[in-house]
N, CA, C and O atoms as a GROMACS GRO file, in nm:
protein
  624
    1UNK      N    1   2.749  -0.331  -0.791
    1UNK     CA    2   2.762  -0.432  -0.673
    1UNK      C    3   2.726  -0.569  -0.742
    1UNK      O    4   2.614  -0.589  -0.788
    2UNK      N    5   2.816  -0.651  -0.746
    2UNK     CA    6   2.778  -0.792  -0.769
    2UNK      C    7   2.711  -0.827  -0.653
    2UNK      O    8   2.728  -0.787  -0.538
    3UNK      N    9   2.594  -0.948  -0.721
    3UNK     CA   10   2.554  -1.023  -0.578
    3UNK      C   11   2.605  -1.121  -0.601
    3UNK      O   12   2.601  -1.197  -0.698
    4UNK      N   13   2.702  -1.119  -0.426
    4UNK     CA   14   2.802  -1.241  -0.414
    4UNK      C   15   2.696  -1.301  -0.329
    4UNK      O   16   2.626  -1.242  -0.246
    5UNK      N   17   2.693  -1.414  -0.359
    5UNK     CA   18   2.591  -1.517  -0.274
    5UNK      C   19   2.704  -1.560  -0.157
    5UNK      O   20   2.820  -1.591  -0.183
    6UNK      N   21   2.647  -1.556  -0.032
    6UNK     CA   22   2.724  -1.621   0.072
    6UNK      C   23   2.775  -1.490   0.169
    6UNK      O   24   2.803  -1.501   0.288
    7UNK      N   25   2.779  -1.393   0.107
    7UNK     CA   26   2.838  -1.253   0.170
    7UNK      C   27   2.782  -1.252   0.310
    7UNK      O   28   2.870  -1.225   0.391
    8UNK      N   29   2.658  -1.272   0.367
    8UNK     CA   30   2.575  -1.262   0.482
    8UNK      C   31   2.628  -1.371   0.615
    8UNK      O   32   2.651  -1.335   0.730
    9UNK      N   33   2.638  -1.493   0.567
    9UNK     CA   34   2.643  -1.595   0.656
    9UNK      C   35   2.799  -1.574   0.710
    9UNK      O   36   2.869  -1.667   0.669
   10UNK      N   37   2.855  -1.504   0.770
   10UNK     CA   38   2.963  -1.478   0.836
   10UNK      C   39   2.983  -1.545   0.984
   10UNK      O   40   2.915  -1.488   1.069
   11UNK      N   41   3.052  -1.640   1.026
   11UNK     CA   42   3.066  -1.661   1.165
   11UNK      C   43   3.124  -1.529   1.206
   11UNK      O   44   3.206  -1.458   1.147
   12UNK      N   45   3.054  -1.510   1.341
   12UNK     CA   46   3.107  -1.384   1.436
   12UNK      C   47   3.036  -1.244   1.356
   12UNK      O   48   3.080  -1.133   1.385
   13UNK      N   49   2.961  -1.255   1.288
   13UNK     CA   50   2.911  -1.106   1.239
   13UNK      C   51   2.774  -1.115   1.302
   13UNK      O   52   2.692  -1.207   1.298
   14UNK      N   53   2.769  -1.001   1.360
   14UNK     CA   54   2.639  -1.015   1.416
   14UNK      C   55   2.477  -1.037   1.327
   14UNK      O   56   2.454  -1.014   1.209
   15UNK      N   57   2.404  -1.079   1.413
   15UNK     CA   58   2.266  -1.120   1.332
   15UNK      C   59   2.230  -1.022   1.250
   15UNK      O   60   2.235  -1.032   1.127
   16UNK      N   61   2.187  -0.910   1.321
   16UNK     CA   62   2.152  -0.816   1.262
   16UNK      C   63   2.228  -0.741   1.144
   16UNK      O   64   2.162  -0.689   1.055
   17UNK      N   65   2.366  -0.735   1.144
   17UNK     CA   66   2.421  -0.724   1.026
   17UNK      C   67   2.425  -0.810   0.903
   17UNK      O   68   2.441  -0.773   0.787
   18UNK      N   69   2.407  -0.940   0.954
   18UNK     CA   70   2.382  -1.050   0.846
   18UNK      C   71   2.277  -0.978   0.766
   18UNK      O   72   2.284  -0.930   0.653
   19UNK      N   73   2.138  -0.985   0.885
   19UNK     CA   74   2.019  -0.998   0.781
   19UNK      C   75   2.006  -0.865   0.727
   19UNK      O   76   1.900  -0.844   0.668
   20UNK      N   77   2.111  -0.749   0.734
   20UNK     CA   78   2.090  -0.600   0.653
   20UNK      C   79   2.163  -0.645   0.530
   20UNK      O   80   2.128  -0.608   0.418
   21UNK      N   81   2.244  -0.708   0.548
   21UNK     CA   82   2.379  -0.710   0.428
   21UNK      C   83   2.276  -0.825   0.322
   21UNK      O   84   2.263  -0.808   0.200
   22UNK      N   85   2.213  -0.934   0.398
   22UNK     CA   86   2.125  -0.991   0.298
   22UNK      C   87   2.011  -0.936   0.246
   22UNK      O   88   1.976  -0.960   0.130
   23UNK      N   89   1.946  -0.861   0.324
   23UNK     CA   90   1.845  -0.748   0.267
   23UNK      C   91   1.864  -0.662   0.193
   23UNK      O   92   1.773  -0.604   0.135
   24UNK      N   93   2.007  -0.630   0.178
   24UNK     CA   94   2.059  -0.519   0.047
   24UNK      C   95   2.078  -0.612  -0.056
   24UNK      O   96   2.059  -0.570  -0.170
   25UNK      N   97   2.110  -0.720  -0.044
   25UNK     CA   98   2.144  -0.828  -0.163
   25UNK      C   99   1.961  -0.843  -0.204
   25UNK      O  100   1.920  -0.831  -0.319
   26UNK      N  101   1.887  -0.865  -0.106
   26UNK     CA  102   1.757  -0.919  -0.186
   26UNK      C  103   1.685  -0.797  -0.256
   26UNK      O  104   1.603  -0.802  -0.348
   27UNK      N  105   1.733  -0.690  -0.193
   27UNK     CA  106   1.655  -0.572  -0.270
   27UNK      C  107   1.731  -0.546  -0.391
   27UNK      O  108   1.674  -0.540  -0.500
   28UNK      N  109   1.855  -0.532  -0.378
   28UNK     CA  110   1.927  -0.550  -0.512
   28UNK      C  111   1.873  -0.613  -0.636
   28UNK      O  112   1.855  -0.559  -0.745
   29UNK      N  113   1.851  -0.740  -0.599
   29UNK     CA  114   1.806  -0.842  -0.711
   29UNK      C  115   1.654  -0.803  -0.729
   29UNK      O  116   1.600  -0.807  -0.839
   30UNK      N  117   1.607  -0.774  -0.642
   30UNK     CA  118   1.446  -0.723  -0.685
   30UNK      C  119   1.465  -0.604  -0.775
   30UNK      O  120   1.384  -0.587  -0.866
   31UNK      N  121   1.556  -0.526  -0.759
   31UNK     CA  122   1.557  -0.386  -0.824
   31UNK      C  123   1.568  -0.461  -1.002
   31UNK      O  124   1.504  -0.430  -1.102
   32UNK      N  125   1.673  -0.562  -0.984
   32UNK     CA  126   1.717  -0.604  -1.114
   32UNK      C  127   1.612  -0.694  -1.197
   32UNK      O  128   1.596  -0.704  -1.319
   33UNK      N  129   1.552  -0.750  -1.099
   33UNK     CA  130   1.443  -0.863  -1.149
   33UNK      C  131   1.289  -0.822  -1.188
   33UNK      O  132   1.210  -0.862  -1.273
   34UNK      N  133   1.283  -0.713  -1.075
   34UNK     CA  134   1.141  -0.662  -1.087
   34UNK      C  135   1.053  -0.738  -0.983
   34UNK      O  136   0.932  -0.723  -0.996
   35UNK      N  137   1.093  -0.809  -0.893
   35UNK     CA  138   1.011  -0.917  -0.791
   35UNK      C  139   1.087  -0.952  -0.709
   35UNK      O  140   1.208  -0.949  -0.732
   36UNK      N  141   1.038  -0.994  -0.594
   36UNK     CA  142   1.105  -1.055  -0.473
   36UNK      C  143   1.031  -1.149  -0.437
   36UNK      O  144   0.910  -1.129  -0.422
   37UNK      N  145   1.094  -1.282  -0.413
   37UNK     CA  146   0.991  -1.380  -0.306
   37UNK      C  147   1.116  -1.448  -0.202
   37UNK      O  148   1.234  -1.411  -0.209
   38UNK      N  149   1.084  -1.514  -0.141
   38UNK     CA  150   1.137  -1.551  -0.030
   38UNK      C  151   1.270  -1.652  -0.062
   38UNK      O  152   1.353  -1.674   0.026
   39UNK      N  153   1.278  -1.706  -0.190
   39UNK     CA  154   1.330  -1.807  -0.248
   39UNK      C  155   1.465  -1.702  -0.259
   39UNK      O  156   1.574  -1.752  -0.230
   40UNK      N  157   1.462  -1.600  -0.288
   40UNK     CA  158   1.583  -1.487  -0.318
   40UNK      C  159   1.661  -1.523  -0.194
   40UNK      O  160   1.765  -1.588  -0.199
   41UNK      N  161   1.614  -1.484  -0.097
   41UNK     CA  162   1.674  -1.566   0.033
   41UNK      C  163   1.727  -1.666   0.018
   41UNK      O  164   1.849  -1.660   0.032
   42UNK      N  165   1.682  -1.774  -0.007
   42UNK     CA  166   1.788  -1.917  -0.003
   42UNK      C  167   1.865  -1.893  -0.114
   42UNK      O  168   1.984  -1.896  -0.084
   43UNK      N  169   1.841  -1.866  -0.258
   43UNK     CA  170   1.956  -1.854  -0.327
   43UNK      C  171   2.052  -1.767  -0.273
   43UNK      O  172   2.155  -1.826  -0.240
   44UNK      N  173   2.053  -1.637  -0.252
   44UNK     CA  174   2.183  -1.596  -0.181
   44UNK      C  175   2.228  -1.648  -0.075
   44UNK      O  176   2.343  -1.616  -0.046
   45UNK      N  177   2.175  -1.717  -0.006
   45UNK     CA  178   2.257  -1.794   0.133
   45UNK      C  179   2.315  -1.952   0.119
   45UNK      O  180   2.385  -2.020   0.194
   46UNK      N  181   2.259  -1.976  -0.001
   46UNK     CA  182   2.308  -2.115  -0.087
   46UNK      C  183   2.448  -2.145  -0.015
   46UNK      O  184   2.464  -2.232   0.071
   47UNK      N  185   2.524  -2.080  -0.053
   47UNK     CA  186   2.656  -2.103  -0.056
   47UNK      C  187   2.730  -2.122   0.093
   47UNK      O  188   2.807  -2.210   0.132
   48UNK      N  189   2.677  -2.001   0.163
   48UNK     CA  190   2.721  -1.980   0.294
   48UNK      C  191   2.592  -1.970   0.413
   48UNK      O  192   2.575  -1.865   0.474
   49UNK      N  193   2.511  -2.081   0.435
   49UNK     CA  194   2.400  -2.067   0.491
   49UNK      C  195   2.389  -1.983   0.637
   49UNK      O  196   2.465  -1.998   0.733
   50UNK      N  197   2.289  -1.904   0.629
   50UNK     CA  198   2.242  -1.827   0.742
   50UNK      C  199   2.146  -1.929   0.839
   50UNK      O  200   2.091  -2.037   0.816
   51UNK      N  201   2.152  -1.840   0.960
   51UNK     CA  202   2.067  -1.921   1.082
   51UNK      C  203   1.933  -1.883   1.051
   51UNK      O  204   1.910  -1.768   1.014
   52UNK      N  205   1.841  -1.970   1.064
   52UNK     CA  206   1.697  -1.904   1.083
   52UNK      C  207   1.657  -1.797   1.129
   52UNK      O  208   1.561  -1.734   1.083
   53UNK      N  209   1.737  -1.756   1.241
   53UNK     CA  210   1.691  -1.602   1.281
   53UNK      C  211   1.729  -1.489   1.192
   53UNK      O  212   1.652  -1.393   1.178
   54UNK      N  213   1.862  -1.496   1.123
   54UNK     CA  214   1.882  -1.418   1.032
   54UNK      C  215   1.799  -1.411   0.914
   54UNK      O  216   1.771  -1.301   0.867
   55UNK      N  217   1.749  -1.538   0.849
   55UNK     CA  218   1.645  -1.528   0.737
   55UNK      C  219   1.532  -1.519   0.753
   55UNK      O  220   1.454  -1.544   0.661
   56UNK      N  221   1.498  -1.488   0.855
   56UNK     CA  222   1.329  -1.460   0.932
   56UNK      C  223   1.360  -1.292   0.951
   56UNK      O  224   1.277  -1.206   0.921
   57UNK      N  225   1.489  -1.263   1.003
   57UNK     CA  226   1.502  -1.093   1.025
   57UNK      C  227   1.533  -1.044   0.881
   57UNK      O  228   1.546  -0.923   0.863
   58UNK      N  229   1.545  -1.124   0.788
   58UNK     CA  230   1.587  -1.064   0.668
   58UNK      C  231   1.446  -1.050   0.584
   58UNK      O  232   1.420  -0.948   0.522
   59UNK      N  233   1.381  -1.135   0.588
   59UNK     CA  234   1.238  -1.165   0.534
   59UNK      C  235   1.163  -1.042   0.561
   59UNK      O  236   1.121  -0.967   0.474
   60UNK      N  237   1.143  -1.021   0.729
   60UNK     CA  238   1.080  -0.941   0.786
   60UNK      C  239   1.099  -0.780   0.735
   60UNK      O  240   1.012  -0.694   0.728
   61UNK      N  241   1.246  -0.768   0.702
   61UNK     CA  242   1.270  -0.615   0.684
   61UNK      C  243   1.278  -0.635   0.544
   61UNK      O  244   1.268  -0.532   0.478
   62UNK      N  245   1.292  -0.732   0.487
   62UNK     CA  246   1.271  -0.674   0.322
   62UNK      C  247   1.102  -0.672   0.319
   62UNK      O  248   1.062  -0.575   0.256
   63UNK      N  249   1.022  -0.736   0.360
   63UNK     CA  250   0.894  -0.742   0.313
   63UNK      C  251   0.854  -0.624   0.369
   63UNK      O  252   0.792  -0.553   0.290
   64UNK      N  253   0.870  -0.571   0.499
   64UNK     CA  254   0.863  -0.440   0.568
   64UNK      C  255   0.884  -0.324   0.482
   64UNK      O  256   0.803  -0.234   0.462
   65UNK      N  257   1.015  -0.338   0.426
   65UNK     CA  258   1.055  -0.202   0.322
   65UNK      C  259   0.952  -0.198   0.205
   65UNK      O  260   0.878  -0.103   0.178
   66UNK      N  261   0.959  -0.328   0.132
   66UNK     CA  262   0.862  -0.333  -0.007
   66UNK      C  263   0.710  -0.255   0.055
   66UNK      O  264   0.661  -0.151   0.010
   67UNK      N  265   0.658  -0.333   0.164
   67UNK     CA  266   0.520  -0.269   0.193
   67UNK      C  267   0.492  -0.089   0.209
   67UNK      O  268   0.399  -0.015   0.177
   68UNK      N  269   0.632  -0.070   0.279
   68UNK     CA  270   0.643   0.069   0.256
   68UNK      C  271   0.722   0.146   0.158
   68UNK      O  272   0.748   0.264   0.181
   69UNK      N  273   0.756   0.097   0.067
   69UNK     CA  274   0.857   0.163  -0.006
   69UNK      C  275   0.802   0.284  -0.104
   69UNK      O  276   0.892   0.336  -0.168
   70UNK      N  277   0.716   0.319  -0.119
   70UNK     CA  278   0.676   0.445  -0.172
   70UNK      C  279   0.718   0.574  -0.085
   70UNK      O  280   0.786   0.670  -0.121
   71UNK      N  281   0.646   0.543   0.069
   71UNK     CA  282   0.690   0.632   0.162
   71UNK      C  283   0.841   0.650   0.172
   71UNK      O  284   0.900   0.756   0.150
   72UNK      N  285   0.911   0.509   0.216
   72UNK     CA  286   1.048   0.545   0.196
   72UNK      C  287   1.122   0.622   0.078
   72UNK      O  288   1.195   0.717   0.107
   73UNK      N  289   1.111   0.593  -0.021
   73UNK     CA  290   1.126   0.676  -0.143
   73UNK      C  291   1.115   0.815  -0.160
   73UNK      O  292   1.204   0.890  -0.202
   74UNK      N  293   0.974   0.852  -0.117
   74UNK     CA  294   0.962   0.988  -0.078
   74UNK      C  295   1.013   1.067   0.032
   74UNK      O  296   0.999   1.189   0.041
   75UNK      N  297   1.085   0.977   0.134
   75UNK     CA  298   1.185   1.033   0.222
   75UNK      C  299   1.280   1.041   0.156
   75UNK      O  300   1.311   1.158   0.131
   76UNK      N  301   1.360   0.945   0.101
   76UNK     CA  302   1.489   0.971   0.027
   76UNK      C  303   1.474   1.095  -0.074
   76UNK      O  304   1.568   1.173  -0.086
   77UNK      N  305   1.360   1.113  -0.145
   77UNK     CA  306   1.369   1.187  -0.252
   77UNK      C  307   1.368   1.326  -0.160
   77UNK      O  308   1.462   1.396  -0.197
   78UNK      N  309   1.301   1.382  -0.066
   78UNK     CA  310   1.325   1.493   0.001
   78UNK      C  311   1.426   1.525   0.081
   78UNK      O  312   1.430   1.636   0.136
   79UNK      N  313   1.536   1.418   0.102
   79UNK     CA  314   1.652   1.473   0.153
   79UNK      C  315   1.770   1.460   0.064
   79UNK      O  316   1.884   1.498   0.091
   80UNK      N  317   1.734   1.406  -0.039
   80UNK     CA  318   1.852   1.384  -0.149
   80UNK      C  319   1.789   1.451  -0.294
   80UNK      O  320   1.810   1.379  -0.392
   81UNK      N  321   1.724   1.564  -0.318
   81UNK     CA  322   1.636   1.599  -0.414
   81UNK      C  323   1.715   1.627  -0.547
   81UNK      O  324   1.663   1.644  -0.657
   82UNK      N  325   1.849   1.628  -0.520
   82UNK     CA  326   1.905   1.672  -0.676
   82UNK      C  327   1.906   1.555  -0.775
   82UNK      O  328   1.916   1.571  -0.897
   83UNK      N  329   1.891   1.398  -0.693
   83UNK     CA  330   1.868   1.301  -0.804
   83UNK      C  331   1.768   1.261  -0.801
   83UNK      O  332   1.736   1.278  -0.683
   84UNK      N  333   1.665   1.204  -0.863
   84UNK     CA  334   1.539   1.121  -0.866
   84UNK      C  335   1.565   1.000  -0.831
   84UNK      O  336   1.646   0.943  -0.904
   85UNK      N  337   1.506   0.916  -0.708
   85UNK     CA  338   1.548   0.819  -0.648
   85UNK      C  339   1.568   0.691  -0.728
   85UNK      O  340   1.628   0.590  -0.692
   86UNK      N  341   1.509   0.714  -0.838
   86UNK     CA  342   1.493   0.581  -0.966
   86UNK      C  343   1.639   0.602  -1.038
   86UNK      O  344   1.684   0.513  -1.110
   87UNK      N  345   1.706   0.711  -1.020
   87UNK     CA  346   1.847   0.726  -1.064
   87UNK      C  347   1.958   0.700  -0.996
   87UNK      O  348   2.067   0.666  -1.044
   88UNK      N  349   1.921   0.722  -0.847
   88UNK     CA  350   2.037   0.684  -0.763
   88UNK      C  351   2.091   0.513  -0.804
   88UNK      O  352   2.032   0.415  -0.848
   89UNK      N  353   2.220   0.537  -0.768
   89UNK     CA  354   2.259   0.386  -0.772
   89UNK      C  355   2.186   0.294  -0.676
   89UNK      O  356   2.155   0.324  -0.561
   90UNK      N  357   2.163   0.185  -0.733
   90UNK     CA  358   2.085   0.094  -0.668
   90UNK      C  359   2.124   0.035  -0.529
   90UNK      O  360   2.050  -0.012  -0.443
   91UNK      N  361   2.253   0.050  -0.530
   91UNK     CA  362   2.338   0.039  -0.395
   91UNK      C  363   2.278   0.129  -0.298
   91UNK      O  364   2.218   0.103  -0.193
   92UNK      N  365   2.304   0.225  -0.346
   92UNK     CA  366   2.283   0.361  -0.223
   92UNK      C  367   2.134   0.351  -0.186
   92UNK      O  368   2.094   0.346  -0.069
   93UNK      N  369   2.042   0.349  -0.311
   93UNK     CA  370   1.911   0.359  -0.267
   93UNK      C  371   1.859   0.238  -0.180
   93UNK      O  372   1.808   0.269  -0.073
   94UNK      N  373   1.864   0.129  -0.206
   94UNK     CA  374   1.875   0.042  -0.112
   94UNK      C  375   1.910   0.006   0.016
   94UNK      O  376   1.844  -0.064   0.093
   95UNK      N  377   2.034   0.065   0.040
   95UNK     CA  378   2.112   0.069   0.200
   95UNK      C  379   2.008   0.220   0.235
   95UNK      O  380   1.975   0.217   0.353
   96UNK      N  381   1.969   0.309   0.181
   96UNK     CA  382   1.903   0.401   0.238
   96UNK      C  383   1.756   0.366   0.289
   96UNK      O  384   1.700   0.408   0.390
   97UNK      N  385   1.710   0.278   0.193
   97UNK     CA  386   1.589   0.229   0.226
   97UNK      C  387   1.580   0.179   0.369
   97UNK      O  388   1.518   0.220   0.467
   98UNK      N  389   1.662   0.077   0.348
   98UNK     CA  390   1.693  -0.010   0.479
   98UNK      C  391   1.741   0.059   0.603
   98UNK      O  392   1.735   0.007   0.715
   99UNK      N  393   1.782   0.157   0.583
   99UNK     CA  394   1.802   0.252   0.727
   99UNK      C  395   1.706   0.323   0.745
   99UNK      O  396   1.693   0.344   0.866
  100UNK      N  397   1.643   0.364   0.696
  100UNK     CA  398   1.530   0.486   0.683
  100UNK      C  399   1.431   0.367   0.766
  100UNK      O  400   1.402   0.366   0.886
  101UNK      N  401   1.398   0.287   0.677
  101UNK     CA  402   1.260   0.181   0.761
  101UNK      C  403   1.338   0.157   0.878
  101UNK      O  404   1.264   0.206   0.963
  102UNK      N  405   1.446   0.110   0.945
  102UNK     CA  406   1.490   0.070   1.054
  102UNK      C  407   1.469   0.195   1.154
  102UNK      O  408   1.432   0.174   1.269
  103UNK      N  409   1.488   0.295   1.118
  103UNK     CA  410   1.507   0.439   1.167
  103UNK      C  411   1.321   0.468   1.221
  103UNK      O  412   1.272   0.530   1.315
  104UNK      N  413   1.282   0.417   1.148
  104UNK     CA  414   1.114   0.448   1.169
  104UNK      C  415   1.050   0.320   1.248
  104UNK      O  416   0.953   0.324   1.323
  105UNK      N  417   1.127   0.206   1.214
  105UNK     CA  418   1.036   0.090   1.284
  105UNK      C  419   1.080  -0.005   1.378
  105UNK      O  420   1.007  -0.089   1.430
  106UNK      N  421   1.225   0.013   1.406
  106UNK     CA  422   1.275  -0.088   1.461
  106UNK      C  423   1.341  -0.008   1.606
  106UNK      O  424   1.464  -0.004   1.602
  107UNK      N  425   1.299   0.037   1.695
  107UNK     CA  426   1.319   0.081   1.794
  107UNK      C  427   1.415   0.050   1.890
  107UNK      O  428   1.460   0.120   1.980
  108UNK      N  429   1.442  -0.066   1.859
  108UNK     CA  430   1.527  -0.145   1.950
  108UNK      C  431   1.675  -0.142   1.916
  108UNK      O  432   1.759  -0.184   1.995
  109UNK      N  433   1.702  -0.100   1.816
  109UNK     CA  434   1.838  -0.078   1.744
  109UNK      C  435   1.839   0.077   1.780
  109UNK      O  436   1.742   0.148   1.752
  110UNK      N  437   1.959   0.129   1.849
  110UNK     CA  438   1.997   0.264   1.830
  110UNK      C  439   2.022   0.353   1.690
  110UNK      O  440   2.073   0.302   1.591
  111UNK      N  441   1.985   0.475   1.695
  111UNK     CA  442   1.979   0.568   1.546
  111UNK      C  443   2.120   0.527   1.512
  111UNK      O  444   2.139   0.461   1.410
  112UNK      N  445   2.238   0.567   1.605
  112UNK     CA  446   2.395   0.572   1.548
  112UNK      C  447   2.382   0.436   1.490
  112UNK      O  448   2.388   0.426   1.367
  113UNK      N  449   2.362   0.307   1.578
  113UNK     CA  450   2.390   0.207   1.506
  113UNK      C  451   2.353   0.197   1.377
  113UNK      O  452   2.444   0.166   1.299
  114UNK      N  453   2.251   0.213   1.333
  114UNK     CA  454   2.172   0.201   1.198
  114UNK      C  455   2.262   0.283   1.110
  114UNK      O  456   2.328   0.238   1.017
  115UNK      N  457   2.258   0.403   1.149
  115UNK     CA  458   2.341   0.506   1.057
  115UNK      C  459   2.479   0.449   1.043
  115UNK      O  460   2.520   0.446   0.927
  116UNK      N  461   2.570   0.397   1.148
  116UNK     CA  462   2.691   0.344   1.127
  116UNK      C  463   2.678   0.210   1.038
  116UNK      O  464   2.755   0.190   0.944
  117UNK      N  465   2.608   0.149   1.062
  117UNK     CA  466   2.591   0.011   0.992
  117UNK      C  467   2.552   0.050   0.825
  117UNK      O  468   2.592  -0.022   0.734
  118UNK      N  469   2.470   0.169   0.801
  118UNK     CA  470   2.446   0.204   0.682
  118UNK      C  471   2.572   0.258   0.610
  118UNK      O  472   2.580   0.235   0.489
  119UNK      N  473   2.651   0.313   0.660
  119UNK     CA  474   2.753   0.392   0.601
  119UNK      C  475   2.894   0.271   0.608
  119UNK      O  476   2.996   0.282   0.540
  120UNK      N  477   2.871   0.176   0.691
  120UNK     CA  478   2.950   0.072   0.664
  120UNK      C  479   2.899  -0.010   0.538
  120UNK      O  480   2.994  -0.034   0.463
  121UNK      N  481   2.797  -0.051   0.498
  121UNK     CA  482   2.737  -0.095   0.400
  121UNK      C  483   2.822  -0.044   0.262
  121UNK      O  484   2.884  -0.103   0.173
  122UNK      N  485   2.792   0.096   0.291
  122UNK     CA  486   2.765   0.154   0.172
  122UNK      C  487   2.925   0.192   0.142
  122UNK      O  488   2.945   0.234   0.028
  123UNK      N  489   3.042   0.183   0.230
  123UNK     CA  490   3.191   0.153   0.198
  123UNK      C  491   3.190   0.046   0.148
  123UNK      O  492   3.229   0.041   0.031
  124UNK      N  493   3.148  -0.079   0.212
  124UNK     CA  494   3.161  -0.217   0.161
  124UNK      C  495   3.112  -0.214   0.001
  124UNK      O  496   3.202  -0.239  -0.079
  125UNK      N  497   2.986  -0.188  -0.053
  125UNK     CA  498   2.897  -0.242  -0.136
  125UNK      C  499   2.863  -0.122  -0.258
  125UNK      O  500   2.808  -0.144  -0.366
  126UNK      N  501   2.920   0.031  -0.200
  126UNK     CA  502   2.907   0.101  -0.269
  126UNK      C  503   3.011   0.174  -0.373
  126UNK      O  504   3.094   0.101  -0.426
  127UNK      N  505   3.010   0.298  -0.400
  127UNK     CA  506   3.109   0.389  -0.484
  127UNK      C  507   3.217   0.426  -0.398
  127UNK      O  508   3.213   0.374  -0.287
  128UNK      N  509   3.296   0.491  -0.417
  128UNK     CA  510   3.395   0.585  -0.332
  128UNK      C  511   3.296   0.660  -0.272
  128UNK      O  512   3.291   0.648  -0.150
  129UNK      N  513   3.222   0.728  -0.319
  129UNK     CA  514   3.121   0.882  -0.256
  129UNK      C  515   2.998   0.822  -0.185
  129UNK      O  516   2.938   0.903  -0.115
  130UNK      N  517   2.940   0.675  -0.187
  130UNK     CA  518   2.852   0.613  -0.133
  130UNK      C  519   2.838   0.659   0.004
  130UNK      O  520   2.739   0.722   0.042
  131UNK      N  521   2.966   0.619   0.106
  131UNK     CA  522   2.943   0.631   0.243
  131UNK      C  523   2.891   0.773   0.301
  131UNK      O  524   2.808   0.794   0.389
  132UNK      N  525   2.974   0.871   0.217
  132UNK     CA  526   2.939   1.024   0.253
  132UNK      C  527   2.802   1.029   0.227
  132UNK      O  528   2.719   1.041   0.317
  133UNK      N  529   2.776   1.021   0.116
  133UNK     CA  530   2.608   1.045   0.064
  133UNK      C  531   2.524   0.988   0.150
  133UNK      O  532   2.427   1.055   0.184
  134UNK      N  533   2.537   0.866   0.201
  134UNK     CA  534   2.420   0.784   0.285
  134UNK      C  535   2.421   0.850   0.428
  134UNK      O  536   2.319   0.871   0.494
  135UNK      N  537   2.564   0.884   0.473
  135UNK     CA  538   2.602   0.942   0.608
  135UNK      C  539   2.502   1.073   0.588
  135UNK      O  540   2.409   1.077   0.668
  136UNK      N  541   2.508   1.156   0.514
  136UNK     CA  542   2.461   1.282   0.456
  136UNK      C  543   2.334   1.280   0.482
  136UNK      O  544   2.279   1.360   0.557
  137UNK      N  545   2.276   1.182   0.418
  137UNK     CA  546   2.096   1.197   0.408
  137UNK      C  547   2.067   1.126   0.519
  137UNK      O  548   1.953   1.147   0.561
  138UNK      N  549   2.138   1.041   0.588
  138UNK     CA  550   2.081   0.989   0.712
  138UNK      C  551   2.120   1.057   0.839
  138UNK      O  552   2.085   1.018   0.951
  139UNK      N  553   2.176   1.136   0.819
  139UNK     CA  554   2.197   1.274   0.941
  139UNK      C  555   2.059   1.341   0.911
  139UNK      O  556   1.975   1.348   1.001
  140UNK      N  557   2.039   1.380   0.810
  140UNK     CA  558   1.946   1.486   0.770
  140UNK      C  559   1.824   1.440   0.815
  140UNK      O  560   1.752   1.498   0.896
  141UNK      N  561   1.800   1.323   0.757
  141UNK     CA  562   1.642   1.263   0.809
  141UNK      C  563   1.636   1.259   0.951
  141UNK      O  564   1.528   1.277   1.008
  142UNK      N  565   1.755   1.234   1.021
  142UNK     CA  566   1.752   1.237   1.166
  142UNK      C  567   1.725   1.342   1.241
  142UNK      O  568   1.645   1.356   1.334
  143UNK      N  569   1.818   1.430   1.178
  143UNK     CA  570   1.799   1.576   1.239
  143UNK      C  571   1.667   1.604   1.221
  143UNK      O  572   1.630   1.658   1.325
  144UNK      N  573   1.562   1.596   1.131
  144UNK     CA  574   1.451   1.623   1.107
  144UNK      C  575   1.327   1.517   1.215
  144UNK      O  576   1.209   1.541   1.240
  145UNK      N  577   1.398   1.421   1.251
  145UNK     CA  578   1.315   1.357   1.302
  145UNK      C  579   1.385   1.232   1.438
  145UNK      O  580   1.385   1.109   1.439
  146UNK      N  581   1.445   1.347   1.551
  146UNK     CA  582   1.549   1.280   1.654
  146UNK      C  583   1.484   1.127   1.698
  146UNK      O  584   1.542   1.020   1.712
  147UNK      N  585   1.322   1.166   1.718
  147UNK     CA  586   1.312   1.007   1.761
  147UNK      C  587   1.240   0.919   1.662
  147UNK      O  588   1.160   0.950   1.574
  148UNK      N  589   1.300   0.772   1.708
  148UNK     CA  590   1.254   0.688   1.590
  148UNK      C  591   1.115   0.617   1.636
  148UNK      O  592   1.072   0.604   1.751
  149UNK      N  593   1.051   0.569   1.498
  149UNK     CA  594   0.927   0.530   1.519
  149UNK      C  595   0.876   0.573   1.388
  149UNK      O  596   0.938   0.647   1.312
  150UNK      N  597   0.747   0.518   1.363
  150UNK     CA  598   0.684   0.515   1.267
  150UNK      C  599   0.595   0.657   1.246
  150UNK      O  600   0.592   0.714   1.137
  151UNK      N  601   0.528   0.705   1.355
  151UNK     CA  602   0.471   0.829   1.359
  151UNK      C  603   0.580   0.953   1.372
  151UNK      O  604   0.544   1.070   1.375
  152UNK      N  605   0.704   0.916   1.379
  152UNK     CA  606   0.840   1.039   1.332
  152UNK      C  607   0.911   1.059   1.255
  152UNK      O  608   0.992   1.151   1.249
  153UNK      N  609   0.881   0.926   1.140
  153UNK     CA  610   0.913   0.936   1.026
  153UNK      C  611   0.876   1.084   0.944
  153UNK      O  612   0.759   1.119   0.960
  154UNK      N  613   0.961   1.172   0.860
  154UNK     CA  614   0.902   1.273   0.802
  154UNK      C  615   0.841   1.221   0.690
  154UNK      O  616   0.887   1.130   0.622
  155UNK      N  617   0.743   1.274   0.673
  155UNK     CA  618   0.649   1.292   0.543
  155UNK      C  619   0.765   1.314   0.416
  155UNK      O  620   0.852   1.401   0.405
  156UNK      N  621   0.732   1.200   0.326
  156UNK     CA  622   0.812   1.258   0.181
  156UNK      C  623   0.764   1.376   0.111
  156UNK      O  624   0.821   1.415   0.009
   0.00000   0.00000   0.00000
């Protein structure tokens, strides 16, 4: 994945999708650089600015994921045991982090929307097999915890 600045700020793209794209880019940059700060959001959206709502949603999403990253990675490892999480592609790993976090924390977004968005991100930014892989992992997570919410996130 190339960190293409401005990919999130598209007119007509729903706010949630813009925030997910920008969050994916921020997490990708964090994995490469080893750190995240909110200036990353500014840098990534400099060429195609995003609304204040998208920016706030992105920051909330990224900071929430980073606060819960060990638990999220444990869930990923449980449902994709063949490959250690740190050896998954950066794109796949971070799409899964975003989606599992949303399944656990963002009850106002229907589960099918979260999974469809994650699969679409994987198709757009990942490898040829990313969408199938992401969809399979998230389907397994959802089968074990059909109700969204932090208390229903399967332990890693």
